[in-house]
N, C-alpha and C positions, 0 to 999 in steps of 0.2 A: 504492499500500499504506498501509498507519496502521503503526507501528512504536511499539515504547514504551523508550526508553531508562534503565537505573536507573543513574543518576551521583552517585557519592558526594563529597561536600563538598572531599575530595582535590582530584578534578577539575574542579571547577565551571569552573574559569577556563583550563585544557588545552585546547590546540590538540586531542589527541586524548581524547577526542570528541567536541569542540564542531565542529570545523574536519567530521567528519563525519557529524553531523546536518545542517550549514548545507549540507551539499552535498545531502545525498537530501533536504533541504526545497526546494533550489533545480530538483531535480529533479519535483519537484511529487509528493511524498510527503509524510505526516503521519507527526509523530514529535511522541510527547509522552515530557516529560523528569519523571521523579521522581526524587526527593534524598532517599536511605530515610534517613539523616544527619541530616535535618535538617526532617521531617516528622512530623507525627502520625499513623501510621498503622490504618486500623480493618481489620485482618487478615481478617477474616470477609467482606469487602467488595473490596476493593482489585486481585481479580483479575475480573475481567470478561472470560467466555471468548468473546464475539463481538467484545471493544472492538479486540484488536490481531492484528496476521498473525505477528508476532516480536517476543519479549523479547529485549532485548539487555542485557549487563552490562556496567558497569564503574565498580568499586570496589573497593577495598581488599580486604586478605586479613581476615577477622575482622570488617567490617565489616556489617550487617544488609540489604547488597544480594541476597550469597548466597540467603537464607533468602527471600525475596520471587524470584527465578527462581524457587527449587525451588518454592516455590509456584503460580509459571504451569507449571513442568511436572506438576507432580500435576494441573494440571487438564486436562491434554493440549495444552497452548497449546506452539505453536515457539517454544524457545529459540537463541541463538546467547551462544556455545556449549553443549552439552548439558550440561545442571546438574549432572547427576554428573558429568562428567569434570570441569568447574572445581571440584568438589568434591575431586577425585581429584588435584589438582595444586595448590591451595590446603594441602592438608596435607599439610606437607613431609617428614613421618614416613611418610605414606599412600602417596606418593608415591612416595620411597625403594622402599620392599616393593614399590609394583606393577614400577618401572621394574627393578629388581637383578631380579625374579623373571622378568621377560619378557626378559631378556638388553640394556636399555641400559647403556652403561658409566658406570654413576654409581659414586663412592667408597661405600664399607662405613658404613653409619650408624647412631648409637647415638639414640637418645628416650628422655629421662627426665622426670618431670612435676615436679621436684625438681630444682634444680639440684644440691646436694649429692650425687646421686645419679653425677653426672658424675666424683667421685673414683674409681671404680671403674674408668674405662675404663686399660686396661696403658699404664705411660708410655712402653712402646714405639710407642706410636699417635701419641705426639704429635711434632710441633706439631699441633695441632685447629683446625676451624674448627666454633664454636659460633655456631647465630643461634636464633634462635623459628622452631616450627614452623608458623605462621601469620605469618610475617615477610613484607614487602613492600618494593620501593624501597630496598633496602642497610640496614633498617632494625635495628639492635639485632646487627651480625654482628660477631662479636668473633675475630682469630686467638689462640691460646693458647698460648704456645711451652713450656709445662711445667707440673705438677701444683701447683708452686709459684705459679708464676702464677697457674690455676686458682684458687688460694685467695682471691685478694685480687678476682678477679672474681668471687665468689658475692654478695657483696651487690646487685652491679650488675644479677646474671640474678635475681634473687628475685624479682622482679614480671613477668616476662614471659610464666609460663604454660610448658604445654609446650615443652621443647628440643631440636633434633638436634645431632649432634656427629660429624664426618667428617673422617677423617683429610688434613691440611693437601697441595693436590696442588703440587709446585712446577711455576712457570712462569715466563713473562717479565715478569708485570705486568700485564698486558693481556690481556680476553679477548674472545673471537669471539660476539656475539648473532646468533642469527639468525630471522628474522621471516618467517615463513609464513601468505598472504595470497593468494587467489585462483587459490592453483593452484602460485605460484611463493614460492624462496625467495630472500632476501635476507640479504645478512651485512654486519654491521659492525665494525669494532675497536674497542675502547675501553679505557679505566684498570680495573682490578679495583677495587671495593671497598675491595679488602686492601690494597690499594695505591696508594693516591690519591696523585697526577701532575697539578697545573694542567696542566703541560706538554705531556699525553697529550690530542691531542681527537678525539674520534668520530668514524669515519671507515669510508664504504662500503668492500669488501676482495672480490677476489675469494672464491668457497668451492668448495674444494677438494671432488669427488666422497667422500669420506669423512666429512669432517662431513656436506655437505647429504643423504648418506643416513642418518646418524643421525637429524637433524634430520627426515625425512620419516617415522622408525621413531618417534622421539618420539610424532608424531600417532596414528599408528595406536596404538600402545599408550594412549595416556592418551583416544583417541577426540576428539580437538580439531581443529575446523578453522581459527582463528583465533589464533595462539600464536607465543610466541618462547623459544627455549633459549637457555640460557647453557653456551658448553662453552671449557672450557681446555682448552690444546694440552700436555698434561703429558708426560714424558719416557718414558711408553709407551703412547701415544698421546691422542684427545682424550676427553675426561671431561665427564661431561653435569653441571652442578651446581646446575641452577636452570632451572622450566621455568614459563612464566605465560600465564596465559590473559588474551588481549585488550590485550597491548602496548602501548607508544608508536608502534613502527614507523618512528623516529626515522633521519633518512637513508633512507627508501624513498622511491624517487620517487613522485611524485602518491599519496603516500599516502592522502589523505581520500578520492578518487576511487576509488583500490584498494580500500579498506576499505570502503568503500559500494555498490560493486558485489556484493563479496562477503558481505556481510549481506542483501542483495537475493536471492541465488542462493540463500541457506541457508534466507530463508526462505519464497522458491517451491518450494526441495524439501525444506521442512517438517523442517529440520534439520540434521544428519549429513550431510551429501553427500560425506562423504570415504568410498574404499572399503577396508574392511578388511583389515590385511596381517598374517598371521602375523608375529609380534615375531623368531621364529629364523629368516626367510626374510631373502635378501640382497635388497636394493632396487636397483632399478635407479635411475639417476640419468641423464636426455638433458640432460647438459653438456658444451658446445665445454670443451677442455683450457683451463683457466683462465691467463688475462697475467699476469705478472711481478705480484708484491705491489707496491703502490703506494709511491711513497714519502714524498709530501707528503699534507695533509690536502686538498689541490683537484687530484690526483689523480685521473684517468678511472678511474669503479668499473667492476667487472666486471659483466656480464650477470647477469642473475636465474637460477636454476637451475628448472627444472619439474619439480616434485615429480610423483611417479609415480600419480599420480591426479587428477581434470579436478573441478573444481566447475561445474557448470552453472551459469556467469552467463551471462544474456541482459538485461543493461541495454542501452538503444539511445545512441550515439555521441552521437546529439542529445538534448537535452532533451524530451523529450516534454509536449503538453500538458497543464498540471494539470487533472485531475478530480476533485481534491480542494484544499480550500482549506490551503495550506500551513501549517503552525503548529509552534514548537517553543517551546513553553514550560513551564513548571511545572506538573505536573497533579498530584492523588494519588488 
């Protein structure tokens, strides 16, 4: 197969997606890499409808990569993930409206075009978490303790564009990151960006059936196949605080090979292979009882949880003979 990866400058040297590109190349597939943030793009000609079997996006929110992916989708090409689904989670204000409207446990969310409008939020809602609606990687996330503290932050927030604000969910200082890839869920525990503690190292942890069901529901609600979900374990139960398309998949075993197989499966299936599930329906999770939580970063991790849908993956275990010359270079 021939694939086009859209990779922003921010991820130029990251293991994800470069290791996935290397794995696909080793299996004999052709991968062209477009760096939309560092190239002159001739938009009227950039999408060649016969050149690639699928387009894959690994870019920051707000970057030009999603525009290119949407151009490919408009031309009828397969994209991983679906371009409209990516837009639905990269705009955090839109994601909150979609998710709350379809039963996901998201906190109440305010959106403002100007930071001064945050003054209208009732004092009873504080403390607040304020962040850009198009933010990513923990950028410009602020814990605002009071209306007085908000006043001091207004100059800092002035250049961030649309903002969202959510009541702070009390938690232990760590959150659960659930990765969905190839029909499986993998969970890691990591330090919350609001409570940075260098002593807390990210590690694999068991995944409860409750959190697994929520993570699977996220994929169905937003129409995503490869994604990550940030979950806080609050006093009233799990709360979804962020959803990412094509995340880092850190701590996922054999992540590059798993993601590469998933990309190929989605490309062969023509895009979204997940079976849509009504957001209000309970989602069965075929998981064995979770073992006791690990106490150290090197403890044995829990087995992955299988999603209630299966992606049609069909890549052989052995590398097939290369039918196309492998290449992974920069092209436009």
